[in-house]
C-alpha positions as CSV (number, residue, x, y, z in Angstrom):
1,M,105.1,74.8,105.1
2,Q,106.7,77.2,107.5
3,K,107.1,76.5,111.2
4,Y,108.2,79.0,113.9
5,N,109.0,78.7,117.6
6,L,107.9,82.1,118.8
7,N,109.6,81.7,122.2
8,D,113.0,81.2,120.5
9,L,112.5,84.3,118.3
10,I,111.6,86.9,121.0
11,E,114.2,89.7,121.2
12,Y,114.2,92.9,123.2
13,D,116.0,96.2,122.6
14,D,116.3,98.8,125.5
15,T,116.1,101.7,123.0
16,K,113.0,100.8,120.9
17,F,110.5,98.0,120.3
18,R,111.8,95.1,118.1
19,P,109.6,93.9,115.2
20,K,110.6,90.6,113.7
21,V,108.8,90.1,110.4
22,L,108.1,86.4,109.9
23,I,106.0,86.6,106.7
24,N,105.5,89.6,104.5
25,E,103.5,88.8,101.5
26,P,100.8,90.8,99.6
27,G,97.7,90.6,101.8
28,Y,99.3,88.6,104.6
29,R,101.8,89.7,107.3
30,M,103.0,88.0,110.5
31,V,105.1,89.9,112.9
32,L,106.5,89.2,116.4
33,L,107.1,92.2,118.5
34,G,109.4,92.5,121.5
35,L,108.7,95.4,123.8
36,R,110.4,96.4,127.0
37,A,108.2,97.8,129.8
38,G,107.3,101.4,129.0
39,Q,107.8,101.0,125.2
40,S,104.9,101.7,122.9
41,I,103.9,101.4,119.2
42,P,102.4,104.7,117.9
43,E,98.9,104.9,116.5
44,H,98.4,103.6,112.9
45,A,95.9,101.7,110.8
46,N,96.0,98.6,108.5
47,I,94.1,98.0,105.3
48,G,93.0,94.6,106.6
49,R,91.9,92.9,109.8
50,V,94.5,92.7,112.5
51,T,94.8,90.0,115.2
52,V,97.0,90.5,118.2
53,Q,98.0,87.8,120.7
54,V,100.2,88.4,123.8
55,I,102.7,85.6,124.1
56,S,104.2,87.0,127.4
57,G,103.8,90.1,129.4
58,H,101.1,92.7,129.8
59,I,100.0,95.4,127.3
60,T,97.2,97.9,126.9
61,F,95.9,97.8,123.3
62,Y,93.9,100.9,122.1
63,E,91.5,100.7,119.2
64,E,90.9,104.4,118.5
65,A,90.6,105.7,122.2
66,V,89.1,102.5,123.6
67,P,91.6,100.6,125.8
68,C,91.8,96.8,126.2
69,E,94.1,95.1,128.7
70,L,95.9,92.0,127.4
71,R,98.1,89.5,129.2
72,A,99.9,86.3,128.1
73,G,97.5,83.9,126.3
74,E,94.9,86.6,125.4
75,I,94.0,87.5,121.9
76,L,91.9,90.2,120.1
77,S,91.0,91.1,116.6
78,I,90.1,94.5,115.1
79,E,88.4,95.4,111.9
80,S,90.0,96.8,108.8
81,G,91.1,100.4,108.9
82,S,90.7,100.9,112.7
83,R,93.4,103.2,114.1
84,H,95.2,101.4,117.0
85,R,98.3,101.6,119.2
86,L,99.7,99.7,122.2
87,E,101.7,100.2,125.3
88,A,103.8,97.6,127.2
89,H,103.5,97.6,131.0
90,E,106.1,94.9,131.4
91,D,108.5,93.2,129.0
92,S,106.1,91.7,126.5
93,A,106.1,89.6,123.4
94,V,103.2,90.2,121.0
95,F,102.3,88.2,117.9
96,V,100.5,90.2,115.2
97,L,98.7,88.8,112.1
98,A,97.5,91.4,109.5
99,T,95.6,90.5,106.4
100,G,95.1,92.8,103.4
101,T,98.3,94.8,104.5
102,A,99.7,97.8,102.7
103,T,102.0,95.5,100.6
104,A,98.8,94.7,98.6
105,P,98.3,97.0,95.7
106,A,96.1,100.0,96.8
107,K,92.9,100.5,94.9
108,E,92.4,103.9,93.3
109,P,89.4,105.6,94.9
110,Q,86.3,105.8,92.6
111,E,84.9,109.1,91.7
112,L,81.4,110.4,92.2
113,D,80.7,113.3,89.9
114,L,77.7,115.3,91.0
115,R,78.0,118.1,88.4
116,H,75.3,116.6,86.1
117,V,73.1,115.0,88.8
118,P,69.9,116.8,89.6
119,R,70.3,118.7,93.0
120,P,67.5,116.8,94.8
121,E,69.3,113.5,94.0
122,R,72.8,114.5,95.1
123,H,72.7,114.0,98.9
124,P,70.9,110.7,98.8
125,L,73.4,109.5,96.2
126,V,76.4,110.5,98.4
127,F,74.9,108.8,101.5
128,A,74.4,105.6,99.5
129,K,78.0,105.7,98.4
130,L,79.2,106.5,102.0
131,D,77.2,103.6,103.5
132,A,78.8,101.2,101.0
133,L,82.4,102.0,102.1
134,A,84.3,99.7,104.3
135,V,86.6,101.2,107.0
136,G,89.7,102.6,105.2
137,E,88.0,103.0,101.8
138,S,87.3,106.3,100.1
139,F,85.9,108.0,97.1
140,I,86.5,111.3,95.3
141,L,83.4,113.6,95.3
142,I,83.4,116.0,92.3
143,N,81.1,119.0,92.5
144,D,80.5,122.4,90.8
145,H,80.4,124.3,94.1
146,D,81.7,123.8,97.7
147,P,79.2,121.4,99.3
148,I,79.5,122.8,102.8
149,P,75.8,121.8,103.7
150,L,76.5,118.2,102.6
151,N,79.6,118.1,104.9
152,R,77.5,119.3,107.9
153,Q,74.8,116.8,107.0
154,I,77.4,114.0,107.0
155,E,78.8,115.1,110.4
156,D,75.2,115.2,111.8
157,R,74.2,111.8,110.5
158,R,77.5,109.9,110.6
159,P,79.5,111.6,113.4
160,G,83.0,110.4,113.7
161,E,82.7,107.9,110.8
162,I,83.9,110.0,107.9
163,S,86.9,112.2,107.0
164,W,86.5,115.1,104.5
165,E,89.6,116.4,102.7
166,Y,89.7,118.9,99.9
167,A,91.9,117.6,97.0
168,S,91.3,120.8,94.9
169,R,89.1,123.9,95.1
170,E,88.7,125.8,91.8
171,P,85.9,127.9,90.5
172,G,83.3,125.4,89.2
173,L,85.3,122.3,90.2
174,F,85.7,121.0,93.8
175,R,87.3,117.6,94.4
176,I,86.9,116.1,97.9
177,R,88.2,112.8,99.2
178,I,85.6,111.3,101.5
179,K,86.9,108.4,103.6
180,R,85.3,106.0,106.1
181,I,87.6,106.2,109.1
182,S,85.4,104.4,111.6
183,S,82.6,101.9,111.7
184,P,79.2,103.1,113.1
185,E,79.8,100.9,116.2
186,T,83.3,102.2,116.9
187,A,82.1,105.8,116.4
188,R,79.2,105.3,118.8
189,I,81.6,103.8,121.5
190,L,83.9,106.8,121.1
191,A,81.1,109.3,121.3
192,E,79.8,107.6,124.5
193,A,83.3,107.6,126.0
């Protein structure tokens, strides 16, 4: 059993925000942040779900580009893989709980080799694989040509949800990392904003 008095652990630094790691274990991380007014935490993402509670002060928390005002006693939770950042409007203490954090061993992305799959079956197979991904997960697509039409089709059908990054481009062998970067709901909110 571990007990903490968060009010006794709050510390501020006039030059940068002060993270105080309380627990850092594979898949579980507890951090207390002390931020002076005007300080911020840059955009980043976590492998697992993140819960943020403001102990004192006033911050704006951004999930992707969507802001949420939080004051003392308020709490929010965001899904795995969501890019987020925060800004302090006054001296603020923030308690953060992250599960499935980067200290857990990262899974190697699976490969989907389309070179021997009949052409009419390729795109439906890729979309089935895409739709099975959680935010932050990815797979490596292997193909015998540059699948530019597939990339356009993904952007049309899943706008803002997927990143497409070439790992290698060689004659007869293309390797592309396809990663889910946003949930359909978050992508929809961003598109509307």
